LORO-490468 format. One line per 8 residues: number of its first residue (from 1); their letters; for each residue x, y, z of N, C-alpha, C. Coordinates in Angstrom, 1 decimal. Layout:
NUM> a> X/Y/Z/X/Y/Z/X/Y/Z  ...;
// end
This chain:
1> mgaramls> 79.3/109.7/96.3/80.7/110.1/96.5/81.2/111.0/95.5  80.5/111.2/94.3/81.0/112.1/93.3/82.0/111.5/92.4  82.2/112.1/91.2/83.2/111.6/90.3/84.5/112.1/90.7  85.5/111.2/90.9/86.8/111.5/91.3/87.8/110.8/90.4  89.1/111.1/90.7/90.1/110.4/89.8/90.1/108.9/90.0  89.8/108.5/91.2/89.8/107.0/91.4/88.4/106.5/91.0  88.4/105.2/90.6/87.2/104.6/90.2/86.3/104.4/91.4  85.0/104.6/91.2/84.1/104.2/92.3/84.1/102.7/92.5;
9> fgavllla> 83.6/102.3/93.7/83.7/100.9/94.0/82.8/100.1/93.1  81.7/100.7/92.7/80.8/100.0/91.8/81.5/99.8/90.5  82.2/100.8/90.0/82.9/100.6/88.7/84.0/99.6/88.8  84.7/99.5/90.0/85.7/98.5/90.1/85.1/97.1/90.0  84.0/96.9/90.6/83.3/95.6/90.5/82.9/95.2/89.1  82.8/96.2/88.3/82.3/95.9/86.9/83.5/95.7/85.9  84.7/95.9/86.4/85.9/95.7/85.6/86.0/94.3/85.0  86.4/94.2/83.8/86.5/92.8/83.2/87.5/92.0/84.0;
17> gsaeawaa> 87.3/90.7/84.1/88.3/89.9/84.7/87.6/88.8/85.5  88.2/87.7/85.7/87.7/86.6/86.5/88.8/86.1/87.4  88.5/85.2/88.3/89.5/84.5/89.1/90.6/83.8/88.3  90.1/83.1/87.2/91.0/82.4/86.4/91.9/83.3/85.6  91.4/84.5/85.1/92.2/85.4/84.4/93.3/86.1/85.3  92.9/86.4/86.5/93.8/87.0/87.4/95.0/86.1/87.7  94.7/84.8/87.9/95.8/83.9/88.2/96.7/83.7/87.0  96.2/83.8/85.8/96.9/83.5/84.6/97.7/84.7/84.0;
25> erpslagr> 97.3/85.9/84.4/97.8/87.1/83.7/99.3/87.3/84.1  99.6/87.2/85.4/101.0/87.5/85.8/101.5/86.5/86.9  102.8/86.5/87.2/103.3/85.7/88.2/102.6/86.0/89.6  102.6/85.0/90.4/102.0/85.2/91.8/102.8/86.2/92.6  102.2/86.9/93.4/102.8/87.8/94.4/103.0/87.1/95.7  102.6/85.8/95.8/102.7/85.1/97.1/104.1/85.0/97.6  104.3/85.2/98.9/105.6/85.1/99.5/105.6/85.8/100.9  106.7/85.7/101.5/106.9/86.4/102.8/107.9/87.6/102.6;
33> ywstpghg> 107.5/88.7/103.3/108.2/90.0/103.0/108.5/90.7/104.3  109.6/91.5/104.3/109.8/92.5/105.3/109.3/93.8/104.7  108.5/94.6/105.4/108.0/95.8/104.9/108.8/97.0/105.4  109.3/97.9/104.6/110.1/99.0/105.0/109.6/100.3/104.3  109.5/101.4/105.0/109.1/102.6/104.3/110.1/103.1/103.3  109.7/103.9/102.4/110.6/104.4/101.4/111.4/105.7/101.8  110.9/106.4/102.8/111.5/107.6/103.2/111.7/107.6/104.7  112.6/106.9/105.2/112.9/106.9/106.7/111.8/106.2/107.5;
41> atafsepp> 111.6/106.7/108.7/110.7/106.0/109.6/109.2/106.4/109.4  109.0/107.5/108.6/107.6/107.9/108.5/107.0/107.6/107.1  107.8/107.1/106.2/107.3/106.7/104.8/107.0/107.9/104.0  107.2/109.2/104.4/107.0/110.3/103.5/108.1/111.3/103.7  108.3/112.0/102.6/109.4/113.0/102.5/109.0/114.4/102.7  107.6/114.7/102.8/107.1/116.0/102.9/105.9/115.9/103.9  105.6/117.0/104.6/104.4/117.0/105.5/103.1/116.6/104.8  102.3/115.9/105.5/101.0/115.5/104.8/100.1/116.8/104.6;
49> plrdeyar> 99.5/116.8/103.4/98.7/118.0/103.0/97.3/118.0/103.7  97.3/118.2/105.0/96.1/118.2/105.7/95.3/119.5/105.7  94.0/119.4/105.8/93.1/120.6/106.0/93.2/121.0/107.4  92.7/122.2/107.7/92.9/122.9/109.0/92.6/122.0/110.2  91.4/121.5/110.3/91.0/120.7/111.5/91.9/119.5/111.7  92.2/118.8/110.6/93.1/117.6/110.7/94.5/118.0/110.9  94.9/119.1/110.4/96.3/119.6/110.6/96.5/119.9/112.1  95.5/120.5/112.8/95.6/120.8/114.2/95.6/119.5/115.0;
57> tyaarles> 94.8/118.5/114.6/94.8/117.2/115.3/96.2/116.6/115.2  96.8/116.6/114.0/98.1/116.0/113.8/99.2/116.8/114.6  99.1/118.1/114.6/100.1/118.9/115.4/100.0/118.5/116.9  98.8/118.3/117.4/98.7/117.9/118.8/99.3/116.5/119.1  99.1/115.6/118.1/99.7/114.3/118.2/101.2/114.3/118.2  101.7/115.1/117.3/103.2/115.2/117.2/103.8/115.8/118.5  103.1/116.8/119.1/103.6/117.3/120.4/103.5/116.3/121.5  102.4/115.5/121.5/102.3/114.5/122.5/103.4/113.5/122.4;
65> rrvgrpig> 103.8/113.1/121.2/104.9/112.2/121.1/106.2/112.8/121.5  106.3/114.1/121.3/107.6/114.8/121.6/107.8/114.8/123.1  106.7/114.9/123.9/106.8/115.0/125.4/106.7/113.6/126.0  106.6/112.6/125.2/106.6/111.2/125.7/105.3/110.7/126.2  104.1/111.3/125.8/102.8/110.9/126.2/101.9/110.9/125.0  102.2/109.9/124.1/101.5/109.9/122.8/100.0/109.7/122.9  99.2/110.4/122.2/97.8/110.2/122.1/97.3/109.9/120.7  96.1/109.5/120.6/95.5/109.2/119.3/95.9/108.0/118.5;
73> dptagcag> 96.5/107.0/119.3/96.9/105.8/118.6/96.1/104.6/119.0  95.2/104.1/118.2/94.3/103.0/118.6/95.0/101.8/118.9  96.3/101.6/118.4/97.0/100.3/118.7/97.4/100.3/120.2  97.4/101.4/120.8/97.7/101.4/122.3/96.7/100.6/123.1  95.5/100.5/122.5/94.4/99.7/123.1/94.2/98.4/122.4  95.2/98.0/121.6/95.2/96.7/120.9/94.2/96.7/119.7  93.7/97.9/119.3/92.9/97.9/118.1/93.7/97.8/116.8  93.1/97.7/115.7/93.8/97.5/114.4/94.7/98.7/114.1;
81> ggfprvln> 95.8/98.4/113.4/96.7/99.5/113.0/96.2/100.3/111.8  95.3/99.7/111.1/94.8/100.4/109.9/95.8/100.3/108.7  95.4/101.0/107.6/96.2/101.0/106.4/96.4/102.4/105.9  97.5/102.8/105.4/98.7/102.0/105.1/99.7/101.8/106.3  99.3/102.1/107.5/100.2/102.0/108.6/100.8/100.6/108.8  100.0/99.6/108.4/100.6/98.2/108.6/101.8/98.0/107.7  102.0/98.8/106.7/103.2/98.7/105.8/104.4/99.4/106.5  104.2/100.0/107.6/105.2/100.8/108.2/105.5/100.3/109.6;
89> vpypteil> 105.5/99.0/109.8/105.8/98.4/111.1/106.9/97.4/111.0  107.7/97.1/112.0/108.9/96.2/111.9/108.5/94.8/112.1  107.4/94.3/111.4/107.0/92.9/111.5/106.8/92.5/110.0  107.0/91.2/109.8/106.8/90.7/108.4/105.4/90.5/108.0  105.2/90.3/106.7/103.9/90.0/106.2/104.0/88.8/105.2  102.9/88.1/105.1/102.9/87.0/104.1/101.7/87.2/103.2  101.9/87.0/101.9/100.9/87.2/100.9/100.5/85.8/100.4  99.3/85.4/100.5/98.7/84.2/100.0/97.7/84.5/98.9;
97> etpdqmlw> 97.6/83.6/97.9/96.6/83.8/96.9/95.7/82.5/96.9  94.4/82.8/96.8/93.4/81.8/96.7/92.6/82.0/95.3  91.7/81.2/94.9/91.0/81.4/93.6/90.2/82.7/93.6  89.8/83.2/94.7/89.0/84.4/94.6/89.4/85.6/95.5  90.6/85.5/96.1/91.1/86.6/96.9/92.6/86.5/97.2  93.2/87.6/97.5/94.6/87.6/98.0/94.6/88.0/99.5  95.3/87.2/100.3/95.3/87.5/101.7/96.7/88.0/102.1  96.7/89.1/102.8/97.9/89.7/103.4/97.8/89.4/104.9;
105> lweggdrv> 98.7/88.6/105.4/98.8/88.2/106.8/99.9/89.0/107.5  99.5/89.9/108.4/100.4/90.7/109.1/100.7/90.1/110.5  102.0/89.9/110.7/102.4/89.4/112.0/102.0/90.4/113.1  102.3/91.6/112.9/102.0/92.7/113.9/100.5/92.8/114.1  100.1/92.4/115.3/98.6/92.5/115.6/97.8/91.3/115.1  98.5/90.4/114.4/97.7/89.2/113.9/96.6/89.7/113.0  96.9/90.5/112.1/95.8/91.1/111.2/95.8/90.4/109.8  94.6/90.4/109.2/94.4/89.8/107.9/93.8/90.9/107.0;
113> rrvyrpgr> 94.4/91.1/105.9/93.8/92.0/104.9/93.4/91.2/103.7  92.2/91.4/103.2/91.7/90.6/102.1/91.5/91.5/100.9  92.1/91.1/99.8/92.1/91.8/98.5/91.3/91.0/97.5  90.1/91.4/97.1/89.2/90.6/96.3/89.5/90.8/94.8  89.1/89.9/94.0/89.3/90.0/92.6/88.0/90.8/92.0  88.2/91.5/90.9/87.1/92.2/90.3/85.9/91.2/90.1  84.7/91.7/90.3/83.5/90.8/90.1/83.0/90.2/91.3  83.7/90.2/92.4/83.3/89.6/93.6/82.0/90.2/94.1;
121> kgletlpp> 80.9/89.4/94.3/79.6/89.9/94.7/79.6/90.1/96.2  78.7/91.1/96.6/78.5/91.3/98.1/79.4/92.3/98.8  80.4/92.8/98.1/81.4/93.7/98.7/80.7/95.0/99.2  79.7/95.4/98.4/79.0/96.6/98.8/78.3/96.6/100.1  78.1/95.4/100.6/77.4/95.3/101.9/78.3/95.2/103.1  79.6/95.1/102.8/80.6/95.1/103.9/80.6/96.4/104.7  80.8/96.3/106.0/80.9/97.6/106.8/82.3/98.2/106.6  82.5/99.4/107.1/83.9/99.9/107.1/84.8/99.0/107.9;
129> lysgvavg> 86.1/98.9/107.4/87.1/98.0/107.9/88.4/98.7/108.2  89.2/98.1/109.1/90.5/98.8/109.4/91.4/98.9/108.2  91.3/97.9/107.3/92.2/97.9/106.1/91.3/98.3/104.9  90.1/98.7/105.1/89.3/99.0/104.0/88.8/97.8/103.2  87.9/98.1/102.2/87.4/97.0/101.3/88.2/97.2/100.1  88.9/96.1/99.7/89.9/96.2/98.6/89.6/95.3/97.5  89.8/95.8/96.2/89.7/95.0/95.0/91.0/95.3/94.2  91.6/94.2/93.7/92.9/94.3/93.0/92.9/93.6/91.7;
137> qwegevfv> 93.7/94.1/90.7/93.9/93.4/89.5/95.2/93.9/88.8  95.7/93.1/87.9/96.8/93.5/87.1/96.4/94.5/86.0  97.2/95.6/85.9/97.1/96.6/84.9/98.4/96.7/84.2  98.6/96.0/83.1/100.0/95.9/82.5/100.9/95.1/83.4  102.0/95.8/83.8/103.0/95.1/84.6/102.9/95.5/86.1  101.8/96.2/86.4/101.6/96.7/87.8/100.3/96.1/88.4  100.4/95.6/89.6/99.2/95.1/90.3/98.6/96.3/91.1  97.3/96.6/90.8/96.7/97.8/91.3/95.5/97.4/92.3;
145> irserfvd> 95.6/97.9/93.5/94.6/97.7/94.5/93.9/99.0/94.8  92.5/99.0/94.7/91.7/100.2/95.0/90.9/99.8/96.3  91.0/100.6/97.3/90.3/100.4/98.5/89.5/101.6/99.0  88.4/101.3/99.7/87.6/102.4/100.3/86.9/101.8/101.5  86.0/102.6/102.1/85.3/102.2/103.3/86.2/101.8/104.4  87.0/102.8/104.9/87.9/102.6/106.0/87.2/103.1/107.3  87.4/102.5/108.4/87.0/103.2/109.7/87.9/104.4/109.8  87.3/105.5/110.5/88.0/106.8/110.4/88.8/107.1/111.7;
153> wtildptg> 89.0/106.1/112.6/89.8/106.4/113.8/91.2/105.8/113.8  91.6/105.2/112.7/93.0/104.7/112.6/93.9/105.9/112.2  95.2/105.7/112.3/96.2/106.7/111.8/97.0/106.1/110.7  97.5/106.9/109.8/98.1/106.5/108.6/99.6/106.1/108.7  100.2/106.5/109.8/101.6/106.1/110.1/101.9/106.3/111.5  103.1/105.9/112.0/103.3/106.0/113.5/103.3/107.4/114.1  103.5/108.4/113.2/103.5/109.8/113.8/102.1/110.3/114.1  101.0/109.6/113.6/99.6/110.0/113.9/98.9/110.7/112.9;
161> vphsaqmr> 99.2/110.6/111.6/98.5/111.3/110.5/97.0/110.8/110.5  96.1/111.7/110.6/94.6/111.3/110.7/94.0/111.3/109.3  92.8/110.7/109.2/92.1/110.7/107.9/90.6/110.7/108.2  89.8/110.8/107.2/88.3/110.7/107.4/87.8/109.4/106.9  86.5/109.2/107.0/85.8/108.0/106.5/85.7/108.1/105.0  86.0/109.2/104.4/85.9/109.3/102.9/87.2/108.9/102.2  88.2/108.5/103.0/89.5/108.2/102.4/89.4/107.0/101.4  90.0/107.1/100.3/90.2/106.0/99.4/91.7/105.9/99.1;
169> tterisva> 92.2/104.7/98.8/93.6/104.5/98.5/93.7/103.7/97.1  94.7/104.0/96.4/95.1/103.3/95.2/96.5/102.9/95.3  96.8/101.6/95.3/98.1/101.0/95.4/98.6/100.6/94.0  99.8/100.9/93.7/100.4/100.4/92.4/101.7/99.6/92.9  101.6/98.3/92.7/102.6/97.4/93.2/103.4/96.8/92.0  104.7/97.1/92.0/105.6/96.6/91.0/106.5/95.6/91.5  106.9/94.7/90.7/107.7/93.5/91.1/109.2/93.7/90.6  110.2/93.6/91.4/111.6/93.7/91.0/112.0/92.3/90.5;
177> angdlvde> 113.1/92.2/89.8/113.6/91.0/89.3/113.9/89.9/90.4  114.3/90.4/91.6/114.6/89.5/92.7/113.3/89.1/93.5  112.2/89.6/93.1/110.9/89.3/93.8/110.5/90.3/94.8  111.3/91.3/95.1/110.9/92.3/96.0/109.8/93.1/95.4  109.0/93.8/96.2/107.8/94.6/95.8/108.0/96.0/96.2  107.6/97.0/95.3/107.5/98.4/95.6/106.0/98.7/95.6  105.5/99.2/96.7/104.1/99.5/96.8/103.9/101.0/97.0  103.4/101.7/95.9/103.2/103.1/96.0/101.7/103.3/96.3;
185> vtiddpva> 101.4/104.0/97.4/100.0/104.1/97.9/99.6/105.6/97.8  98.6/105.8/97.0/98.1/107.2/96.9/96.8/107.3/97.7  96.8/108.3/98.6/95.6/108.5/99.5/94.9/109.7/98.9  93.6/109.5/98.7/92.7/110.5/98.2/91.6/110.7/99.3  91.6/111.8/100.0/90.7/112.0/101.1/90.2/113.5/101.0  89.1/113.8/100.3/88.7/115.2/100.1/88.3/115.9/101.4  88.1/115.2/102.4/87.7/115.8/103.7/88.9/116.2/104.5  89.9/115.3/104.6/91.1/115.5/105.4/92.3/116.1/104.7;
193> ftrpwtlr> 92.4/115.9/103.4/93.5/116.3/102.6/93.2/117.4/101.6  94.1/118.2/101.3/93.9/119.2/100.3/94.2/118.7/98.9  94.9/117.6/98.8/95.2/117.0/97.5/95.6/115.5/97.7  95.6/114.7/96.7/96.1/113.3/96.9/97.5/113.3/97.4  97.8/112.3/98.2/99.1/112.2/98.9/99.7/110.8/98.6  100.9/110.6/98.2/101.5/109.3/97.8/102.6/109.0/98.7  102.6/107.7/99.2/103.6/107.2/100.1/104.2/106.0/99.3  105.5/105.7/99.6/106.2/104.6/99.0/106.7/103.6/100.0;
201> fnlrkdpt> 106.4/102.3/99.8/106.9/101.3/100.7/107.6/100.2/99.9  108.7/99.7/100.5/109.4/98.6/99.9/109.2/97.3/100.7  108.9/96.2/100.0/108.7/94.9/100.6/109.7/94.0/100.1  110.7/93.6/101.0/111.8/92.8/100.7/111.4/91.3/100.8  111.5/90.6/99.8/111.1/89.2/99.8/112.1/88.4/100.6  111.7/87.5/101.5/112.6/86.7/102.3/111.9/85.4/102.7  112.2/84.3/101.9/111.6/83.0/102.2/112.0/82.4/103.5  113.0/83.0/104.2/113.4/82.4/105.5/112.6/82.9/106.6;
209> irmmeysc> 111.7/83.8/106.4/110.9/84.4/107.5/110.0/83.3/108.1  109.9/83.2/109.4/109.0/82.4/110.1/107.9/83.2/110.7  106.7/83.2/110.2/105.6/84.0/110.8/105.3/83.5/112.2  105.2/84.5/113.1/105.0/84.1/114.5/103.6/84.7/115.0  103.2/84.2/116.2/102.0/84.7/116.8/102.3/86.1/117.4  101.2/86.9/117.5/101.3/88.2/118.1/100.1/88.4/118.9  100.2/88.7/120.2/99.0/88.9/121.0/99.2/90.2/121.8  98.6/91.2/121.3/98.7/92.5/122.1/97.8/92.5/123.3;
217> eennrnkp> 96.7/91.8/123.2/95.7/91.8/124.3/96.3/91.1/125.6  97.1/90.1/125.4/97.6/89.3/126.5/98.4/90.2/127.5  98.0/90.3/128.7/98.7/91.0/129.8/98.9/92.5/129.4  97.9/93.1/128.7/98.0/94.5/128.4/97.6/95.4/129.6  98.5/95.5/130.5/98.1/96.2/131.8/98.5/97.7/131.8  99.0/98.2/130.7/99.6/99.5/130.7/99.0/100.4/129.6  97.7/100.2/129.4/97.0/101.0/128.3/97.0/102.4/128.7  97.4/103.3/127.8/97.4/104.8/128.1/96.0/105.3/127.9;
225> naqgetts> 95.7/106.4/128.7/94.4/107.1/128.6/94.4/108.1/127.5  93.4/108.9/127.5/93.2/109.9/126.4/94.3/111.0/126.4  94.9/111.1/127.6/96.0/112.1/127.7/97.4/111.5/127.5  97.4/110.3/127.1/98.7/109.6/126.8/99.4/109.1/128.1  98.7/109.1/129.2/99.3/108.7/130.5/99.0/107.2/130.7  100.0/106.5/131.2/99.8/105.1/131.5/99.6/104.9/133.0  99.2/103.7/133.4/98.9/103.4/134.8/100.1/103.2/135.6  101.3/102.9/134.9/102.5/102.7/135.6/103.2/104.0/135.9;
233> k> 104.1/104.1/136.8/104.8/105.3/137.2/106.3/105.2/136.8;
// end
């Protein structure tokens, strides 16, 4: 993969730390949250810095949405929303912590994201995942999650921003005094992007949230085709 600003996955696995140390270093992030983008509905305040091929793909998706026949969205067929798109949906998330991993439970799509502690063995054998293979640890007052090995057919936000299989992300999660979280996600994709791209998401803590079931597959009779057309008239 070459030397880049982000640590390689092998280097992440060798970082010092254990399950016991992670639990003792900082307060728990466990809780229920509403996730909201930091810049309106798209979570970014400037166009994504896409390379030519990916920029053309994105332009076609934007036009398809403008005319009301959106294409290129795997969630239309009940596939996973991918990351960081799951941070940009109007459904809550719940964070749970176990001795060896952090679980992000997303109501939208009934998805589970696993963030492993440094030193977890066997992660290098995992296949590409919708949310990537993620390792997290506290670095000072910030919880940092580094992820890679994403499937390449997801989109990064509801407008259809594409990415390649070489995408890596680094999240820097800070905790406010009231328990809310700010998650700054930096995307590094040398194939699809001309430079790293950072998005900001706010997670508002709300202990009154009741997580519900979500079944996209049930009665999904209106799946759009590759041209964004549905079976209904």
